[in-house]
C-alpha positions in Angstrom: -28.7 -44.8 10.9 -29.9 -41.2 10.2 -27.8 -40.9 7.0 -31.0 -41.1 4.8 -32.6 -38.1 6.5 -31.9 -34.5 5.5 -30.6 -32.4 8.3 -31.9 -29.0 9.0 -30.7 -26.2 11.1 -33.5 -23.8 11.3 -33.4 -20.5 12.9 -37.0 -19.1 13.1 -38.3 -15.9 11.9 -39.3 -13.3 14.7 -42.4 -11.6 13.4 -43.6 -8.4 15.0 -46.8 -6.9 13.6 -47.9 -3.6 15.0 -50.7 -1.7 13.2 -51.5 1.9 13.5 -52.4 4.0 10.5 -53.0 7.8 10.7 -56.4 8.7 12.0 -57.4 5.1 11.8 -56.7 4.5 15.4 -57.2 0.7 15.4 -58.6 -1.7 18.2 -60.9 -0.4 21.1 -61.4 -3.1 23.5 -64.5 -3.8 25.6 -64.7 -3.2 29.2 -65.0 -6.0 31.9 -68.4 -7.1 33.2 -69.3 -6.5 36.8 -68.7 -10.1 37.8 -65.3 -11.5 36.8 -63.8 -15.0 36.7 -60.3 -16.3 37.2 -59.5 -20.0 35.8 -56.4 -22.0 36.3 -55.7 -25.5 35.0 -52.3 -27.2 35.6 -51.3 -30.5 33.9 -48.3 -32.6 34.6 -47.9 -36.0 32.7 -45.1 -38.4 32.8 -46.1 -41.8 31.2 -44.9 -44.6 28.9 -48.1 -45.5 27.0 -51.3 -43.8 25.4 -52.0 -40.2 26.1 -54.9 -38.0 25.0 -54.9 -34.5 26.3 -57.0 -31.6 25.0 -58.0 -28.0 26.1 -60.5 -25.6 24.7 -61.5 -22.1 25.6 -63.9 -19.6 23.9 -64.9 -16.1 25.2 -67.0 -13.4 23.9 -67.6 -10.2 25.6 -69.5 -7.0 24.2 -69.5 -3.4 25.6 -71.4 -0.1 24.6 -69.3 3.0 25.2 -72.3 5.2 25.2 -75.8 4.1 26.5 -78.3 4.5 23.7 -81.4 6.7 24.2 -83.8 7.7 21.7 -87.4 8.8 20.9 -90.3 6.6 21.0 -93.8 6.7 20.2 -96.4 6.4 22.9 -100.0 5.2 22.8 -102.3 7.3 20.6 -105.9 7.4 20.1 -107.5 5.8 16.9 -108.1 9.2 15.6 -104.4 10.2 15.7 -103.2 6.9 14.3 -100.8 7.0 11.6 -101.2 4.7 8.7 -98.2 3.7 6.7 -98.1 3.0 3.0 -96.9 -0.4 1.8 -93.7 1.3 0.5 -93.1 2.8 4.0 -93.6 -0.7 5.6 -91.2 -2.3 3.5 -88.5 0.6 3.8 -88.6 0.2 7.6 -88.0 -3.4 7.4 -85.1 -2.8 5.3 -83.5 -0.1 7.4 -84.3 -1.5 10.7 -80.9 -3.1 11.7 -78.7 -0.6 10.0 -80.4 2.5 11.8 -80.9 0.6 15.0 -84.7 1.5 15.2 -87.6 -0.6 16.5 -90.9 -0.5 15.5 -94.3 -2.3 15.3 -97.0 -2.2 12.7 -100.8 -3.3 13.4 -103.7 -4.0 11.2 -104.2 -1.7 8.1 -100.5 -0.7 8.3 -101.2 1.3 11.6 -97.9 2.5 13.1 -98.1 1.3 16.8 -94.6 2.1 17.9 -91.5 3.5 16.7 -88.3 4.1 18.6 -85.2 5.7 17.0 -81.9 6.1 18.8 -80.2 9.5 19.3 -77.3 8.6 17.0 -79.7 8.0 14.0 -81.9 10.8 14.4 -80.2 13.2 11.9 -79.4 10.3 9.5 -81.1 10.3 6.1 -84.0 7.8 6.7 -85.6 5.2 4.2 -83.6 6.1 1.3 -85.3 3.4 -1.0 -88.8 5.0 -1.0 -90.0 7.0 -4.1 -89.3 10.6 -4.4 -93.2 11.2 -4.4 -93.2 9.8 -1.0 -93.8 12.4 1.8 -90.9 10.7 3.9 -88.5 10.9 1.0 -85.4 12.8 1.8 -86.2 13.4 5.3 -84.1 12.4 8.4 -85.5 10.4 11.1 -85.9 13.6 13.4 -87.8 15.1 10.2 -90.1 12.1 10.0 -90.8 12.2 13.7 -91.5 15.9 13.4 -94.0 15.3 10.7 -96.0 13.0 13.0 -97.8 14.1 16.1 -95.0 15.4 18.2 -96.9 15.2 21.5 -97.1 11.4 21.1 -93.2 11.0 21.5 -91.1 10.8 24.6 -87.4 10.3 25.5 -86.4 6.8 26.2 -84.3 5.5 29.1 -80.8 4.0 28.4 -81.4 0.9 26.3 -78.2 -0.8 25.4 -75.1 -1.3 27.8 -73.3 -4.0 25.7 -75.2 -7.2 25.0 -74.2 -10.0 22.6 -76.7 -9.6 19.7 -76.9 -10.3 16.1 -76.5 -7.7 13.5 -74.5 -4.6 13.0 -72.6 -2.9 15.9 -74.1 0.2 17.1 -72.1 3.4 17.5 -70.0 3.2 20.6 -70.2 -0.5 20.7 -67.1 -3.0 20.6 -67.0 -6.8 20.8 -64.1 -9.0 21.4 -64.1 -12.9 20.6 -61.1 -15.1 22.0 -60.6 -18.8 21.1 -57.8 -21.2 22.3 -57.3 -25.0 21.6 -54.6 -27.2 22.3 -54.3 -31.2 21.8 -51.7 -33.9 22.0 -52.2 -37.6 21.1 -49.7 -40.4 21.2 -50.1 -44.2 20.5 -47.3 -45.1 22.8 -44.0 -44.0 23.7 -42.7 -41.9 26.7 -44.3 -38.4 27.0 -43.4 -35.9 29.7 -45.8 -32.9 29.8 -46.1 -29.7 31.9 -48.9 -27.3 30.8 -50.5 -24.3 32.6 -53.6 -22.3 31.4 -54.6 -19.0 33.3 -57.5 -16.9 32.4 -58.5 -13.6 34.1 -61.6 -11.7 32.7 -60.8 -8.3 34.4 -59.5 -5.3 32.7 -55.9 -5.4 31.6 -53.0 -2.8 31.2 -50.4 -2.8 28.8 -48.2 -5.8 28.8 -50.7 -8.0 30.7 -53.1 -10.7 29.3 -56.5 -12.0 30.0 -55.6 -15.5 28.7 -52.0 -17.1 29.0 -51.0 -20.7 28.4 -47.5 -22.2 28.7 -46.5 -25.7 27.6 -43.3 -27.9 27.8 -43.3 -31.5 26.4 -40.6 -34.0 25.8 -41.4 -37.1 23.8 -39.3 -40.2 22.7 -40.8 -43.0 20.5 -41.0 -46.6 21.4 -41.5 -49.4 18.7 -42.5 -46.8 16.2 -44.8 -44.9 18.1 -45.6 -41.1 17.3 -47.1 -38.0 18.8 -49.5 -35.6 16.9 -50.6 -32.3 18.3 -51.9 -28.9 17.6 -52.2 -25.5 19.3 -54.3 -22.5 18.0 -55.1 -19.0 19.1 -57.5 -16.5 17.6 -58.3 -12.8 18.6 -61.3 -11.1 16.8 -61.9 -7.6 17.8 -64.5 -5.3 16.1 -66.2 -1.9 17.0 -68.3 0.8 15.5 -67.3 4.5 16.0 -67.1 6.0 19.4 -66.4 9.4 21.1 -62.9 9.7 22.4 -64.1 11.6 25.6 -63.5 9.8 28.7 -62.1 7.0 26.8 -58.3 7.7 27.4 -56.9 7.2 30.8 -53.4 8.4 30.3 -53.2 12.4 30.3 -50.2 12.2 28.1 -51.8 10.2 25.3 -53.9 12.1 22.8 -56.2 10.8 20.1 -55.7 12.1 16.5 -59.5 12.9 16.3 -62.4 13.3 18.6 -63.7 9.9 17.3 -62.5 6.3 17.5 -63.2 5.1 14.0 -65.0 1.7 13.3 -62.6 -1.3 12.9 -62.8 -5.2 12.4 -59.6 -7.0 13.1 -58.7 -10.8 13.2 -55.4 -12.5 14.0 -54.6 -16.1 14.4 -51.6 -18.2 15.4 -51.3 -21.9 15.0 -48.7 -24.8 15.4 -48.9 -28.6 14.4 -46.8 -31.5 15.4 -47.1 -34.4 12.9 -45.6 -37.8 13.1 -43.3 -36.6 16.0 -41.0 -39.0 17.2 -38.4 -37.4 19.3 -37.7 -33.9 20.8 -38.7 -31.3 23.3 -41.3 -28.7 22.4 -41.8 -25.4 24.3 -44.9 -23.1 23.5 -46.1 -19.8 25.1 -48.9 -17.5 24.2 -51.4 -14.8 25.5 -54.2 -12.7 24.4 -55.3 -9.1 25.9 -59.0 -8.6 25.0 -60.5 -6.3 27.7 -59.2 -3.0 29.0 -60.7 -0.2 31.1 -59.7 2.7 28.7 -59.2 3.1 24.8 -55.6 3.8 25.2 -54.8 0.0 26.0 -54.2 -1.9 22.8 -55.5 -5.3 21.9 -52.7 -7.9 21.8 -51.8 -11.5 20.9 -48.4 -13.2 21.1 -47.2 -16.8 20.5 -43.9 -18.7 20.4 -42.7 -22.1 19.8 -39.4 -23.7 20.1 -38.4 -27.2 19.1 -34.9 -28.9 20.2 -33.6 -32.2 20.5 -34.0 -34.3 23.8 -31.1 -33.6 26.3 -30.1 -37.3 25.9 -30.3 -37.5 22.2 -27.6 -39.6 20.8 -27.1 -37.5 17.7 -28.5 -34.0 18.7 -31.5 -33.9 16.6 -35.4 -33.8 17.1 -37.4 -35.8 14.5 -40.6 -35.3 13.0 -42.8 -32.6 11.4 -43.5 -29.0 12.8 -45.8 -26.6 11.0 -46.7 -22.9 12.0 -49.2 -20.5 10.6 -49.9 -16.7 11.6 -52.5 -14.8 9.7 -54.4 -11.8 10.1 -57.1 -9.5 8.5 -57.4 -5.8 9.3 -60.1 -3.5 8.4 -59.8 0.2 9.6 -62.2 3.3 9.0 -61.9 7.0 9.6 -64.2 9.3 11.6 -67.7 8.1 11.6 -67.7 6.3 8.3 -68.5 2.5 8.0 -66.3 2.1 4.7 -62.8 0.9 5.3 -59.9 3.4 4.9 -57.3 0.8 5.4 -57.1 -2.9 4.8 -54.4 -5.5 5.5 -54.3 -9.2 4.7 -51.1 -11.3 5.6 -49.8 -14.6 6.7 -46.7 -16.4 7.3 -46.4 -20.2 7.2 -43.5 -22.4 7.8 -43.2 -26.3 7.8 -40.2 -28.5 8.3 -39.8 -32.2 8.4 -36.7 -34.6 9.2 -34.0 -34.3 11.7 -34.4 -30.9 13.4 -31.4 -29.2 15.2 -33.3 -26.0 16.1 -36.7 -24.5 15.3 -38.1 -21.4 16.7 -41.0 -19.0 15.6 -42.1 -16.0 17.6 -45.1 -13.8 16.7 -46.5 -10.6 18.5 -49.5 -8.4 17.5 -50.7 -5.2 19.0 -53.4 -2.7 17.7 -54.5 0.5 19.4 -54.3 4.1 19.8 -51.2 4.1 22.0 -48.3 1.8 21.1 
């Protein structure tokens, strides 16, 4: 008898989230690496008994739009050595990561090496030193000019996109993709068909680097239950970059000559709790790598829960939960202060006798939508 259960007829929400805000042009995806991979995993299960199935995937890729060059200090004689004050040493240490410089200091605060990337040369240097210091108020270029200019030379290209700690450099972008799926039963009849496909190459509009599709049918026997969860996450961030040569399509234009900085994260998740009967279909995909800046980042996910075809009363039974969320930060021009922020979430939970449950989520963020 199912008379003691509340009966639900649920038509899920279709959530379409597209972000683009004036000159804040959103995600700029990394490019593929020279050597790429394709991975395919297919799972088919039809069993009465205990089942444990899990999948996990994590992918991080970093890319620099513009190779970094700079000016570096060459070896100098002892008579030409530059002695730093304690205040200058402390200020260099504080400014190192934000300005992207590298340096070394020897005995008695002797400046042994100093490399300043081109993009920082005209920035105000060492803002925390006292006004009485001869370096106060100068740019990095001004500081270099105040030293022995014959001791400096142009560096070769240094950064082509390497995963590192610290603030992203101008022209640099990074994407972090994670996916996980798990199913557990303590008995009952489970039929499962699951396919996972990954391709690390550049993708165009409408195509994905990671896709997964799953269909399961479950029927409890002697009180057995199924539990499961599936989670997708896309995290894309980048510092400002010139738009030159970043847009492939000649009919697409950027609102400015600079792609602004951004830091965007979106997630999709579903859970099955104490699931006793029903059919569950899920499908998801992520696009995180592209050859040009006019291809947007993307994540989509959908889930549908229906009764088994041979269900005597036309209901699935159990608890189903979904959660979609995002955190968006966009800047303008070459600023590193957000001009737009957006935090949002959507959560649904149903429990009991389920006639129909559907949720669909789609996210795209980029200069051309």
